[in-house]
C-alpha positions as CSV (number, residue, x, y, z in Angstrom):
1,M,11.6,44.1,-39.9
2,N,14.8,42.1,-40.1
3,N,13.8,38.5,-40.5
4,K,16.4,37.4,-38.0
5,I,15.0,39.6,-35.2
6,K,11.9,38.4,-33.4
7,Q,10.1,39.1,-30.2
8,V,10.7,36.6,-27.4
9,T,7.4,35.0,-26.5
10,N,8.2,31.7,-24.9
11,V,10.0,30.3,-21.9
12,V,12.7,28.5,-23.8
13,D,13.8,31.6,-25.6
14,A,13.5,33.6,-22.3
15,D,15.8,31.1,-20.6
16,R,18.3,31.6,-23.4
17,C,18.1,35.4,-22.9
18,D,18.9,34.7,-19.2
19,E,22.1,32.9,-20.3
20,L,23.0,35.9,-22.4
21,L,22.3,38.3,-19.5
22,T,24.5,36.3,-17.3
23,K,27.3,36.7,-19.9
24,L,26.6,40.4,-20.1
25,I,26.9,40.8,-16.4
26,H,30.1,38.8,-16.3
27,D,31.5,41.0,-19.1
28,E,30.6,44.1,-17.0
29,R,32.9,42.8,-14.2
30,Q,35.7,44.6,-16.0
31,Y,33.9,47.9,-15.3
32,N,32.3,46.9,-12.0
33,D,34.3,44.9,-9.5
34,T,31.2,44.4,-7.2
35,I,29.8,41.7,-9.5
36,E,30.5,38.2,-8.2
37,D,32.3,35.7,-10.4
38,N,29.6,33.0,-10.0
39,Y,26.5,35.3,-10.5
40,I,23.9,33.5,-12.6
41,V,20.6,34.9,-13.9
42,T,17.6,32.6,-13.8
43,N,13.9,33.1,-14.5
44,H,14.5,36.8,-15.1
45,F,13.0,37.1,-18.6
46,N,10.3,34.5,-18.0
47,K,8.6,36.9,-15.5
48,M,8.5,39.6,-18.2
49,L,6.8,37.7,-21.0
50,D,3.3,38.8,-20.1
51,D,4.3,42.4,-19.1
52,E,2.7,44.8,-21.7
53,N,5.4,47.4,-21.0
54,I,8.3,45.1,-21.9
55,I,9.4,43.8,-25.3
56,I,12.4,41.4,-25.5
57,L,13.9,41.2,-29.0
58,A,16.3,38.4,-30.0
59,Y,18.6,38.0,-32.9
60,Y,18.3,34.4,-34.2
61,I,20.9,32.6,-36.4
62,N,19.8,29.1,-37.4
63,K,17.1,29.1,-34.7
64,T,19.6,30.0,-32.0
65,I,19.5,33.3,-30.1
66,V,22.9,35.0,-30.4
67,G,21.9,38.4,-29.1
68,Y,19.1,40.3,-27.4
69,I,17.8,43.7,-26.3
70,L,15.1,44.6,-23.8
71,I,12.7,47.5,-24.3
72,R,11.0,48.7,-21.1
73,K,8.3,51.4,-21.3
74,M,8.6,53.7,-18.3
75,A,6.0,55.9,-16.7
76,N,7.8,59.2,-17.4
77,N,7.2,59.3,-21.2
78,T,10.4,57.3,-21.7
79,C,11.5,53.9,-22.9
80,L,14.6,52.3,-21.4
81,L,16.8,49.9,-23.5
82,D,17.9,47.7,-20.7
83,G,20.6,45.2,-21.7
84,L,22.0,44.6,-25.1
85,Y,24.2,41.6,-25.6
86,V,25.7,39.7,-28.5
87,E,27.7,36.5,-28.2
88,K,31.4,37.2,-28.6
89,E,31.8,35.1,-31.7
90,Y,29.0,37.1,-33.5
91,R,30.2,40.6,-32.6
92,N,31.3,43.1,-35.2
93,K,28.8,41.7,-37.7
94,G,26.1,44.4,-37.2
95,I,23.9,42.3,-34.9
96,G,24.0,44.8,-32.0
97,N,23.3,47.6,-34.4
98,S,20.4,45.8,-36.0
99,L,18.9,45.0,-32.6
100,L,19.2,48.7,-31.6
101,K,17.7,49.9,-34.8
102,E,14.8,47.5,-34.5
103,A,14.2,48.5,-30.9
104,I,14.2,52.2,-31.8
105,S,11.8,51.5,-34.7
106,R,9.4,49.8,-32.3
107,I,9.7,52.5,-29.7
108,K,8.7,55.1,-32.2
109,N,5.3,53.5,-32.2
110,M,5.0,53.6,-28.4
111,N,4.1,57.2,-28.0
112,V,7.1,58.2,-25.9
113,K,9.4,61.2,-26.1
114,Y,12.7,59.7,-25.0
115,V,14.8,56.6,-25.2
116,D,17.4,56.0,-22.5
117,I,20.1,53.4,-22.3
118,N,22.5,52.8,-19.5
119,V,26.2,52.1,-20.2
120,M,29.2,51.7,-18.0
121,Y,31.4,54.8,-18.0
122,N,34.5,53.0,-19.2
123,N,32.7,50.9,-21.9
124,I,34.0,53.0,-24.8
125,I,33.0,50.5,-27.5
126,A,29.3,50.5,-26.4
127,K,29.3,54.3,-25.9
128,H,30.6,54.7,-29.4
129,I,27.9,52.5,-30.9
130,Y,25.2,54.4,-29.0
131,E,26.5,57.8,-30.0
132,K,26.5,56.7,-33.7
133,L,22.8,56.1,-33.3
134,G,22.2,59.6,-31.9
135,F,22.4,58.9,-28.1
136,V,24.0,61.6,-26.1
137,G,25.1,61.8,-22.5
138,Y,22.7,63.6,-20.2
139,E,23.4,62.2,-16.7
140,I,26.5,61.0,-14.9
141,K,26.4,58.7,-11.9
142,M,29.5,59.0,-9.8
143,R,31.1,56.6,-7.3
144,K,33.9,56.8,-4.8
145,S,35.8,53.7,-3.5
146,I,36.1,53.6,0.3
């Protein structure tokens, strides 16, 4: 295992992941105009620390979390990678790729058949990263503005 990637097991680190999830959601505003400017995530990851079907992995640099990914084991023989975020100043350094590879490695030991990940349709950069790791589109969700 990459020595900079560790499972989040405490409230302080879970709170830091809440901060990063808030940034992720704000970044997604460029693809989803229904997200409010002032949306803030609090106590989201703290509630998951004791859930045996959830693993939160964080990428640490100098004891500071700069990225995270969440693995959620689903009931339908599938794991969902739910949220991947890397601080802007640490992007393009392989951190997101390392988190994805570590997550997939852990999922291989979870006795599931599929790994799903959700991505905004117009997020070309994220889709490209996922495709390089073997993810393929299998479902399209459509929306119409009224």
